[in-house]
Structures are given as structure tokens and as C-alpha cells.
C-alpha positions as CSV (number, residue, x, y, z in Angstrom):
1,M,98.0,108.9,113.5
2,K,94.6,107.3,113.8
3,I,92.6,107.5,117.1
4,D,89.7,105.4,117.5
5,K,87.7,106.0,120.5
6,N,85.2,103.4,121.3
7,I,82.3,104.8,123.6
8,E,80.9,101.3,124.5
9,T,84.1,99.7,125.5
10,G,85.7,103.1,127.0
11,I,89.0,102.2,125.4
12,V,90.8,104.5,123.0
13,T,93.1,103.0,120.3
14,Y,96.0,104.9,118.8
15,T,97.7,103.7,115.4
16,M,101.1,105.6,115.1
17,P,102.4,106.3,111.7
18,N,105.2,103.8,112.0
19,G,102.1,101.2,112.6
20,K,102.5,100.6,116.1
21,T,99.0,100.5,118.0
22,F,98.3,101.5,121.6
23,S,95.2,101.1,123.5
24,A,94.1,102.5,126.9
25,A,90.8,103.1,128.9
26,Y,89.6,106.6,129.0
27,K,86.4,106.0,131.1
28,N,85.0,103.6,133.8
29,A,88.7,102.9,134.9
30,A,90.8,103.9,137.8
31,Y,93.7,105.0,135.6
32,C,92.7,106.6,132.2
33,V,93.6,108.8,129.3
34,A,93.1,112.4,130.6
35,C,90.6,115.0,129.1
36,D,88.2,112.1,128.4
37,G,90.4,110.2,125.9
38,D,91.1,113.2,123.6
39,E,94.8,113.2,124.8
40,V,97.1,112.4,121.8
41,P,100.4,110.5,122.4
42,S,103.7,112.0,122.1
43,T,106.9,110.5,121.0
44,W,110.4,111.1,122.5
45,N,113.4,109.3,121.9
46,G,111.8,106.3,120.4
47,K,109.2,105.8,123.5
48,T,105.5,106.9,123.1
49,Y,103.9,108.6,126.0
50,I,100.3,109.6,126.9
51,Y,99.0,111.9,129.5
52,M,96.8,110.0,132.1
53,Y,94.8,110.6,135.3
54,D,94.8,108.5,138.4
55,W,91.3,108.9,139.9
56,K,92.1,107.2,143.1
57,N,95.2,109.7,143.8
58,R,93.7,112.4,141.9
59,H,96.9,113.0,139.9
60,H,97.9,113.3,136.3
61,D,101.2,111.6,135.1
62,Y,102.7,110.5,131.9
63,Y,102.6,106.6,130.8
64,C,105.1,105.2,128.6
65,F,103.2,102.6,126.2
66,E,106.7,100.7,125.4
67,D,107.9,100.5,129.0
68,A,104.5,99.9,130.7
69,I,105.6,102.5,133.5
70,S,104.4,106.0,134.7
71,T,106.1,109.1,135.4
72,D,105.3,112.5,137.0
73,M,107.1,114.6,134.5
74,A,107.5,113.9,130.7
75,P,111.1,113.2,129.4
76,W,111.0,116.4,127.4
77,E,110.0,118.5,130.7
78,V,113.0,116.9,132.4
79,M,115.1,118.3,129.6
80,G,113.5,121.7,130.0
81,V,111.3,122.1,127.0
82,R,108.4,124.0,127.8
83,H,106.6,125.1,124.2
84,V,106.7,123.7,120.8
85,G,109.2,126.7,119.6
86,D,111.7,125.3,122.0
87,P,114.9,124.0,119.9
88,I,115.1,120.6,122.0
89,Y,111.5,120.0,120.9
90,A,112.2,120.6,117.5
91,T,115.0,118.2,117.6
92,A,113.0,115.5,119.3
93,M,110.3,115.9,116.7
94,R,112.7,115.0,113.9
95,E,112.5,111.4,115.3
96,I,108.8,110.9,114.5
97,I,108.9,112.1,110.9
């Protein structure tokens, strides 16, 4: 994955291994990529998610690029995945290889 963090525009662009490109604000925005734009997207069931921060509501959530919606819990957390060694996580990661 290629990550282009533009400090002038405050936009971070992710180019995924499959060629898809996603962009989001990481500064100077009410809703932005968490950790000052250093978060890395995750793929689950063919969808790409990024951890975001809502400054107005002071709340973290996950944003799905394909569906343009946010959710309080990542889909892998709903499935009970808590760490990388979890068998469910291993199954999900096979999708992006």
C-alpha cells in the first residue's frame, strides 16, 4: 500500500494493492483520519475501513470508503476479533492477498 500524506492540503491518500485509491482529511477538518493521518486502512469482506475522529462529538469511529458511512464498531469487532492471532482475523486477511 502506498500512503501519500500531503501536509499542505491536509489530505492523506491511500493507494491499495488492488489499485483502488481513497483520500480523506487528516487535519483542519471536523471529521478526519485518526492519529494525525497515520492510521492505515483495513480491508474486511471486500470493503475498506479507516479509523476516524469526529472533533465536534469527540468520538472515534470507522469509516467505510466504499459505502461512505461510519460505524462505531469495526465489522471485525462485531465478529469478535480482538487481535491479529485470532483465526477469524486470519481468514479475513486472506481476502486482501
